[in-house]
N, C-alpha and C positions, 0 to 999 in steps of 0.2 A: 552290407554296406559297412565299410570300415568306421565311418564317423559314428554310426548307431552302436556298433560294438564297443567303441571307446567310451561313449556316453553311458552305455549300460554298465560297464566295468566301473566307471567313475562313480556311478550312483551306488554300486555296491560297497565301494571303498568308503564313501561318505557315510553310508548306513553303518558300516562296521565301526568307523571312527566314533559316530555318535553313541552307539550302543557299547562300545568296547569289546565286541565280539566279532573276531575275524574268522572264526571257525567255519561259518556258513559259507565263506567264499571257497575254501578248499574243498569242503564237503560237496558242494555243487559241482565243482570242477571234476572231482573224483567220480561222482555219480554219472556225469556225462560221458567221461572217458570209459567207465566200466560198461555202460549201456552200449556205446559204440563198439567196444571190444566184443561183447557177447553177440552183437548183430553181425560182425565182420569176421570173427576169428576163423571160420571155415574157408574164407576167401583168401586169407593171408598166405603169402609164400615167403617163408622165412628160412634163413640159414645163418650159420656162424654161432658165436657164443651167446649166452643168454643176454649179456649187455648189448651186443650187436642187435639182437632180436627186439630188445626194448627200444633202442634208438630208432630201428626201422618202424616199429609199430607206432610209437609216439610222434616222432618228428616227421617221418616220411609219409606214413599212411594216415594217421589221425589228423595231424596238423596240415598235411599236404604240402610240406616244404620241399623245395628242390635240394638235392644233396649239396649243390654248390652254395647254398645259403647257410648250411650247417656242415662244413667239412670236418671229417674226423682228423684230429691231429695226433691222437694217441689211442692205442687199443691193445688190450690183452684180455685174457679170459675173465677177468674180474672188474675191469675199469675201461670206460671209454670217455674220451674228452673230445669235444668238438668246439669249433668257434661258430658263433652265431652272427649272421649278417641279415637275418630276417626282420621283417617289420614286426613289432610287438605291440599289441593292443593295450596290455597292462602298462608298459612303459609310457606310451602315448597318453593314457588316462592319468598316470601320475604326473606327467609334465603338464597336462591341461589343468589339473586340479592344484598344482603347485605343491 
């Protein structure tokens, strides 16, 4: 449920603001992503540069975005740039919490 996700993120932001400690937010995100990767790495079909693989793993596989929502506008062996048209729960939480 998108609304619950936004509310959960907003609560984390409020807690971080109150305590002055924002580290737990990115640590939690990193832990979830690494756990997902360990559980799914053998199923991933990847090709291209390392940055293209990272784009594919994070945005397409982990986040489940459609490539049309995150079209690549520039890519070389060391850099990839995409535009993002996807719904973002963090942005929505920030807007909701002012």
